[in-house]
C-alpha positions as CSV (number, residue, x, y, z in Angstrom):
1,M,-132.9,150.1,92.4
2,N,-130.1,152.7,92.2
3,Y,-130.7,154.5,95.5
4,R,-128.0,157.1,94.6
5,D,-130.2,158.4,91.8
6,P,-131.2,161.9,92.9
7,Q,-134.8,161.6,91.5
8,L,-135.5,158.3,93.1
9,K,-133.8,159.3,96.4
10,D,-135.8,162.5,96.7
11,A,-139.1,160.8,95.7
12,L,-138.7,158.1,98.3
13,A,-137.5,160.6,101.0
14,A,-140.4,162.9,100.3
15,E,-142.9,160.0,100.5
16,Y,-141.4,158.8,103.7
17,V,-141.6,162.3,105.4
18,L,-145.2,162.8,104.1
19,G,-146.2,159.4,105.6
20,T,-147.4,158.0,102.4
21,L,-144.7,155.4,102.3
22,R,-146.2,152.6,104.3
23,G,-145.9,148.9,105.3
24,Q,-143.0,146.8,104.0
25,A,-141.8,149.6,101.7
26,R,-141.5,152.0,104.7
27,R,-139.6,149.4,106.8
28,R,-137.2,148.7,103.9
29,F,-136.5,152.4,103.5
30,Q,-135.8,152.7,107.2
31,K,-133.2,149.9,106.9
32,L,-131.7,151.5,103.8
33,M,-131.3,154.9,105.6
34,M,-129.1,153.1,108.1
35,Q,-126.9,151.8,105.3
36,I,-126.8,154.8,102.9
37,P,-125.9,158.2,104.3
38,S,-127.2,160.1,101.3
39,L,-130.7,158.7,101.9
40,R,-130.5,160.0,105.5
41,E,-129.5,163.4,104.2
42,S,-132.3,163.6,101.7
43,T,-134.8,162.6,104.3
44,W,-133.5,165.3,106.7
45,L,-133.7,167.9,104.0
46,W,-137.3,167.0,103.2
47,E,-138.2,167.2,106.9
48,Q,-136.7,170.7,107.1
49,H,-138.4,171.8,103.9
50,L,-141.9,170.4,104.7
51,H,-141.9,171.2,108.4
52,G,-140.5,174.7,107.7
53,M,-143.7,175.5,105.9
54,N,-145.5,175.6,109.2
55,Q,-143.7,178.8,110.0
56,L,-145.2,180.5,107.0
57,L,-148.8,179.9,108.2
58,T,-150.5,182.6,110.2
59,P,-152.1,181.2,113.4
60,I,-155.9,181.4,113.4
61,T,-158.1,180.8,116.4
62,P,-160.7,178.2,115.4
63,D,-164.4,179.1,115.7
64,E,-166.3,177.6,118.6
65,R,-168.3,175.6,116.1
66,V,-165.1,173.8,115.0
67,W,-164.6,172.4,118.5
68,Q,-168.3,171.4,118.7
69,Q,-168.0,169.6,115.4
70,I,-164.8,167.8,116.6
71,S,-166.4,166.9,119.9
72,M,-169.4,165.4,118.2
73,S,-167.4,163.5,115.7
74,L,-165.3,162.0,118.5
75,G,-168.4,161.1,120.5
76,F,-167.7,163.6,123.4
77,V,-171.0,165.4,122.8
78,D,-174.3,163.5,122.7
79,N,-176.7,166.3,121.9
80,V,-176.7,166.5,118.1
81,A,-178.8,169.7,118.3
82,Q,-175.6,171.6,119.5
83,A,-174.1,171.3,116.1
84,P,-174.8,174.1,113.6
85,S,-177.0,173.3,110.6
86,P,-175.3,172.6,107.3
87,E,-176.9,175.7,105.8
88,T,-175.2,178.0,108.4
89,S,-172.0,176.2,109.1
90,N,-168.8,176.9,107.3
91,V,-167.1,173.9,108.9
92,M,-166.4,171.0,106.6
93,P,-167.9,167.7,108.1
94,M,-165.3,165.4,109.6
95,A,-166.1,162.6,107.2
96,T,-165.7,164.9,104.2
97,R,-162.3,166.1,105.6
98,N,-161.2,162.5,106.1
99,R,-162.0,161.6,102.5
100,L,-160.3,164.8,101.3
101,W,-157.0,164.0,103.2
102,K,-157.1,160.4,102.2
103,G,-157.5,161.5,98.6
104,L,-154.6,163.9,98.8
105,A,-152.4,161.3,100.5
106,S,-153.3,158.8,97.8
107,M,-152.4,161.4,95.1
108,A,-149.1,162.2,96.8
109,S,-148.3,158.5,97.1
110,A,-149.2,157.8,93.5
111,A,-147.1,160.7,92.3
112,A,-144.1,159.5,94.3
113,I,-144.5,156.0,93.1
114,V,-144.8,157.1,89.4
115,M,-141.6,159.1,89.8
116,A,-139.8,156.2,91.4
117,V,-140.9,153.8,88.6
118,L,-139.6,156.1,85.9
119,V,-136.1,155.9,87.3
120,V,-136.0,152.3,88.6
121,N,-133.4,150.0,87.2
122,N,-132.0,146.6,88.1
123,Q,-128.7,147.8,89.5
124,P,-127.7,146.5,92.9
125,V,-127.7,148.7,96.0
126,P,-124.5,150.8,95.8
127,V,-121.9,150.9,98.5
128,A,-122.6,153.9,100.8
129,T,-120.3,156.9,100.6
130,S,-118.0,157.3,103.5
131,L,-119.4,159.4,106.3
132,Q,-117.6,160.9,109.3
133,V,-119.2,160.7,112.7
134,A,-118.2,161.4,116.2
135,V,-119.7,161.0,119.7
136,V,-118.9,163.5,122.4
137,Q,-118.9,161.8,125.7
138,S,-118.7,163.0,129.3
139,A,-116.1,161.8,131.8
140,Q,-118.6,159.1,132.8
141,S,-118.7,157.9,129.1
142,K,-122.2,159.1,128.6
143,A,-123.0,160.4,125.1
144,L,-123.7,164.2,125.1
145,W,-123.7,165.1,121.4
146,L,-123.9,163.0,118.2
147,I,-122.1,164.5,115.3
148,E,-122.5,163.5,111.7
149,V,-120.4,165.2,108.9
150,T,-122.0,165.3,105.5
151,S,-120.7,166.8,102.2
152,N,-121.8,170.4,103.1
153,T,-123.0,170.4,106.7
154,I,-122.3,169.2,110.2
155,E,-125.4,167.7,111.8
156,V,-125.4,167.8,115.6
157,R,-128.0,166.3,118.0
158,S,-127.8,166.6,121.7
159,T,-128.9,163.7,124.0
160,S,-130.9,163.6,127.2
161,N,-127.6,163.1,129.1
162,L,-126.7,166.7,128.5
163,K,-127.4,169.0,131.4
164,P,-126.6,172.4,130.0
165,L,-125.7,175.6,131.9
166,A,-128.2,178.4,131.2
167,N,-125.5,181.1,131.4
168,K,-123.0,179.4,129.2
169,D,-122.6,178.1,125.6
170,Y,-120.8,175.1,124.2
171,E,-118.6,175.6,121.1
172,L,-117.3,172.9,118.7
173,W,-113.7,173.1,117.4
174,M,-111.6,171.1,115.0
175,V,-108.0,170.3,115.9
176,A,-106.0,169.8,112.8
177,K,-102.5,168.5,112.3
178,G,-99.9,171.2,111.6
179,V,-102.3,174.0,112.6
180,E,-101.4,175.8,115.8
181,N,-104.8,176.8,117.1
182,P,-108.2,175.0,117.0
183,I,-110.7,176.3,114.4
184,S,-114.3,177.0,115.5
185,L,-117.1,175.1,113.8
186,G,-119.9,176.8,115.7
187,L,-122.0,176.6,118.8
188,L,-123.6,173.3,119.8
189,P,-127.3,172.9,120.6
190,K,-128.3,172.7,124.2
191,S,-131.3,170.6,123.2
192,G,-132.6,169.0,120.0
193,K,-130.6,169.1,116.8
194,L,-128.8,171.8,114.9
195,T,-127.2,172.1,111.4
196,L,-123.8,173.8,111.2
197,V,-122.3,174.9,107.9
198,K,-119.1,173.0,107.4
199,N,-116.0,175.1,107.4
200,S,-114.5,175.4,103.9
201,Q,-111.1,174.1,105.3
202,F,-112.7,171.0,106.9
203,D,-112.0,168.6,104.0
204,D,-108.5,170.0,103.3
205,M,-107.1,169.4,106.7
206,D,-105.9,166.4,108.6
207,I,-108.3,166.6,111.6
208,V,-106.8,165.0,114.7
209,A,-109.9,165.5,116.8
210,L,-113.0,167.5,117.6
211,A,-113.1,169.5,120.8
212,V,-115.9,171.1,122.9
213,S,-115.3,174.1,125.0
214,L,-117.3,175.9,127.6
215,E,-117.8,179.6,126.6
216,P,-119.7,182.7,127.6
217,L,-123.0,183.2,125.9
218,N,-122.6,183.7,122.1
219,G,-119.3,181.9,122.0
220,S,-115.6,182.5,122.4
221,P,-114.8,186.2,122.9
222,N,-111.3,185.9,121.3
223,G,-111.6,183.1,118.7
224,L,-109.9,180.5,120.9
225,P,-111.3,177.9,123.3
226,T,-111.9,179.3,126.8
227,E,-112.2,176.0,128.7
228,V,-111.9,172.7,126.8
229,L,-114.3,170.1,128.3
230,Y,-114.4,167.2,125.9
231,T,-112.6,165.8,122.9
232,A,-113.9,163.3,120.3
233,E,-112.4,161.3,117.5
234,L,-113.9,161.4,114.0
235,A,-114.6,158.0,112.6
236,I,-115.3,157.1,108.9
237,L,-118.2,154.7,108.3
């Protein structure tokens, strides 16, 4: 399979995020993500796209009958009489919902498989495109942030080793050869992960290192690092 093909790549990434890619196929895709950066990027984009839909939904407090139905289905309530009658209830029975979700999952899986089959060929797995990564470490050599540079973004993930200061922010800078002052790349996450838009000058410069500075909240007040805490070298995979 040509895993660089955009249609095949997006189909497999979408199926992986939806959870319809299962068994050996899912394990094979996980291994391929470790080898092919573009697959990791497609998977991340699908995660952001699908998970972002949750923010568009208006929260609704479930009716009490919903909790009664769930409790009964899970065996927490023995008295069947507590459940509303089918004629008066607007709650879909659990068994029906299970069949519905399984049906939708099957259709999504089938659609993704059909799309994949349409673009499959017998070409060998291509060599992964070079990708820049960096690990920002503390003085005790503990990883604080993991940084991955893609074609358009800088993906940053903080680790559990980071103990952030509540009244300070951390800012990422690139130190380039022949450039007098470091150039800001944005604020780093204090927890979880964050996507930074890659500076338009990033690919045109000879970057010597990345640096992390301690700044007032909202970042450097004058466009220069206030207190440089760490530096990290970019590596090409």
